[in-house]
C-alpha positions in Angstrom: 23.0 -34.4 18.7 21.4 -37.2 17.0 17.7 -37.3 16.4 14.9 -39.9 16.5 12.5 -41.0 13.8 10.3 -38.0 14.6 13.2 -35.5 14.0 13.3 -34.8 17.8 16.9 -34.6 19.1 18.0 -37.3 21.5 18.9 -35.9 25.1 19.2 -39.4 26.6 22.7 -38.5 27.8 21.4 -35.8 30.3 19.2 -38.3 32.1 22.1 -40.7 33.0 24.7 -38.6 34.8 25.2 -38.9 38.5 23.6 -35.6 39.3 21.3 -32.9 37.4 23.9 -30.6 36.3 24.1 -31.7 32.8 20.2 -31.9 32.6 19.7 -28.3 33.6 22.9 -26.9 31.7 21.5 -28.4 28.5 17.9 -27.7 28.9 18.5 -24.1 30.0 19.5 -23.2 26.6 16.3 -24.6 25.2 14.1 -22.8 27.6 12.5 -26.1 28.9 9.8 -25.0 31.2 7.1 -27.6 31.0 7.3 -28.7 34.6 6.7 -25.1 35.7 3.6 -24.9 33.5 2.3 -28.2 34.7 2.8 -27.3 38.4 -0.6 -25.6 38.9 -2.5 -28.2 37.1 -0.9 -31.0 39.1 -1.3 -29.2 42.3 -5.1 -28.5 41.5 -5.7 -32.1 40.6 -3.9 -33.3 43.9 -6.2 -31.0 45.9 -9.2 -32.3 44.1 -8.2 -35.9 44.7 -7.5 -35.3 48.3 -11.0 -33.9 48.8 -12.8 -36.4 46.8 -11.3 -39.5 48.1 -10.5 -38.4 51.5 -6.8 -39.1 51.3 -4.8 -36.6 53.3 -1.4 -37.4 51.9 -1.8 -38.8 48.3 1.0 -40.6 46.6 1.8 -39.5 43.1 3.8 -41.9 40.6 5.7 -39.6 38.2 6.5 -41.5 34.9 9.9 -40.5 33.5 10.6 -38.5 36.7 14.3 -38.1 35.9 15.9 -36.3 38.8 12.6 -35.8 40.7 12.0 -32.3 39.0 8.2 -32.4 39.4 8.6 -33.6 43.1 10.9 -30.7 43.8 8.5 -28.2 42.3 5.4 -29.6 44.0 6.8 -30.6 47.4 9.2 -27.7 48.0 7.8 -24.7 46.2 10.9 -24.2 44.0 10.7 -22.9 40.5 12.4 -24.0 37.3 14.3 -20.6 37.2 15.7 -21.5 40.7 16.7 -24.9 39.7 18.4 -23.8 36.6 20.5 -21.4 38.8 21.0 -24.2 41.4 22.4 -26.7 39.1 23.5 -24.6 36.0 25.1 -21.7 37.7 28.8 -21.1 38.5 28.5 -22.2 42.1 27.2 -25.6 41.0 30.2 -26.1 38.7 32.4 -25.8 41.8 30.7 -28.2 44.1 31.5 -31.9 44.4 28.8 -34.4 44.0 28.6 -34.8 47.8 28.3 -31.0 48.4 25.6 -30.8 45.8 23.6 -33.6 47.5 24.1 -31.9 51.0 22.7 -28.7 49.7 19.6 -30.4 48.3 19.1 -32.3 51.7 19.2 -28.9 53.5 16.4 -27.7 51.0 14.3 -30.9 52.0 14.9 -30.6 55.6 13.8 -26.8 55.5 10.4 -28.0 54.3 9.9 -30.9 56.9 6.3 -31.2 58.0 5.1 -29.0 55.2 4.5 -31.6 52.5 1.1 -33.2 52.0 2.2 -35.5 49.0 4.4 -38.3 48.6 6.2 -39.0 45.2 7.3 -42.2 43.7 9.4 -41.9 40.6 9.3 -44.3 37.7 12.4 -44.2 35.3 14.8 -46.3 33.4 17.8 -44.1 34.6 19.2 -45.7 37.7 21.4 -42.6 38.2 18.7 -40.1 38.0 16.6 -42.2 40.5 19.4 -42.5 42.9 20.0 -38.9 43.0 16.5 -37.9 43.5 16.2 -40.5 46.4 19.4 -39.4 48.0 18.5 -35.7 47.8 15.1 -36.5 49.4 13.0 -35.3 46.4 11.5 -38.8 45.9 9.9 -40.8 48.8 10.3 -44.1 46.7 11.5 -45.2 43.1 10.8 -48.0 40.6 13.8 -48.5 38.4 12.2 -50.1 35.4 11.4 -50.0 31.6 7.8 -51.1 31.6 7.7 -50.9 27.8 9.6 -54.2 27.6 8.6 -56.2 30.5 6.2 -56.4 33.5 7.2 -54.9 36.8 8.8 -57.3 39.4 6.6 -58.1 42.4 8.4 -55.6 44.4 8.0 -52.9 41.8 4.4 -53.7 41.3 3.8 -53.2 45.2 5.2 -49.7 44.9 3.2 -48.9 42.0 0.1 -50.2 43.7 0.0 -47.4 46.3 -0.4 -44.8 43.6 -3.2 -42.3 44.0 -2.4 -40.1 41.0 0.0 -40.8 38.1 1.5 -37.9 36.1 4.1 -37.4 33.3 5.5 -34.2 31.6 6.9 -35.3 28.2 7.7 -39.0 28.2 4.5 -40.2 26.7 5.1 -40.8 23.0 8.4 -42.5 23.8 6.6 -44.3 26.7 3.6 -45.8 25.2 0.1 -47.3 26.2 2.2 -50.4 27.2 3.6 -48.7 30.2 0.2 -47.2 31.1 -1.4 -50.5 31.1 1.2 -52.0 33.4 0.8 -49.1 35.9 -2.9 -49.6 35.8 -2.6 -53.3 36.3 -0.2 -52.9 39.2 -2.7 -50.4 40.9 -5.4 -53.1 41.0 -8.6 -51.8 42.1 -7.4 -48.4 43.3 -7.5 -46.9 39.7 -5.4 -43.8 40.3 -6.2 -40.5 38.6 -4.0 -39.4 35.9 -2.7 -36.3 34.1 -0.3 -36.5 31.2 1.4 -33.8 29.1 2.2 -35.0 25.6 3.7 -33.4 22.7 1.5 -32.7 19.8 3.5 -34.9 17.4 2.2 -38.0 19.3 -1.2 -39.3 19.4 -2.8 -39.8 22.8 -5.5 -42.1 21.3 -3.8 -45.3 22.1 -3.3 -44.3 25.7 -6.9 -43.1 26.1 -8.2 -46.3 24.5 -6.2 -48.4 27.0 -7.5 -46.3 29.9 -11.1 -46.5 28.5 -10.8 -50.2 28.5 -9.8 -50.1 32.3 -12.8 -48.0 33.1 -11.4 -44.5 32.6 -12.9 -41.3 30.9 -10.3 -38.9 29.5 -10.8 -35.1 29.0 -8.3 -32.9 27.1 -7.8 -29.6 29.1 -8.1 -26.4 27.1 -4.9 -24.8 26.0 -1.5 -25.8 24.7 1.8 -25.6 26.7 5.2 -24.7 25.5 7.7 -27.5 26.3 10.9 -26.0 24.9 12.6 -24.4 22.0 13.6 -26.5 19.1 17.3 -27.3 18.6 18.2 -25.8 15.1 18.5 -29.2 13.4 15.3 -30.8 14.5 12.4 -28.4 13.6 12.1 -29.3 10.0 11.8 -33.0 10.8 9.3 -32.4 13.5 7.1 -30.3 11.3 7.1 -33.2 8.7 6.1 -35.5 11.6 3.2 -33.1 12.5 2.1 -32.8 8.8 2.1 -36.6 8.6 -0.2 -36.8 11.7 -2.5 -34.1 10.3 -1.6 -31.6 13.0 -1.3 -27.9 12.0 1.7 -26.2 13.3 0.7 -22.7 12.2 1.4 -20.1 14.8 2.7 -22.8 17.2 5.6 -25.3 16.3 6.5 -23.2 13.2 7.3 -20.5 15.6 10.2 -22.5 16.9 8.6 -24.2 19.9 7.6 -27.7 20.9 4.0 -27.9 22.2 2.2 -30.2 24.4 -1.4 -30.8 25.4 -2.7 -31.9 28.8 -5.0 -35.0 29.1 -6.7 -35.8 32.5 -8.1 -39.2 33.1 -10.3 -40.4 35.9 -12.4 -43.5 36.5 -15.8 -43.0 35.1 -18.2 -41.4 37.6 -15.5 -39.5 39.4 
């Protein structure tokens, strides 16, 4: 597998397949688990928002949502371990694409009426978004790369409904340009935000962009294991961390990529 300039391997191919089987088959071997670790933090923030702003069913925009993994965990109570078995087990290999979708729609139907949150996915992968929409994990989607261009009028209208904006690993590849465009599309609503970002990437540009828009950002205590290194990437990532002045002792030098959590709210909230 090829790497990027930070040394991190490219996994782009697993986000463009017609269904999530390659995604989970590949990431299972790397023990990717950040959505599971993020789940209680997102759930808590959604509950806080619901109470603070009196919005009974908040809308969450998930940047880099891929196949709607965060939505599946938060709306339907599944775990990453269950999803690995669901898409990476032997049963999944034998299913057609249609049968896989039917099984996921049954999961969604079994939780009808229990959800108190809507999810809109923002991603550059049309295949991943289509699957998540067809399965029912996402309630809406924005197929766009906001790094390069402004959203269309229709896309901006979908983003304008955001109550919260989250991400679990795409920031660093997605930059403050995307965040600025999401904030602009939201207009005066100013959604709350929670982003997990790998330690090799500085959050300052995003925090500065949000501060200019009237936000205050707090870094939550603790660090979160995103996944194990693939063998060929660790040395280069350690070099990237050293160049950024980040000490990997007891963390990345032990074989794992780590992320921090940043929560941003409008000042006064």
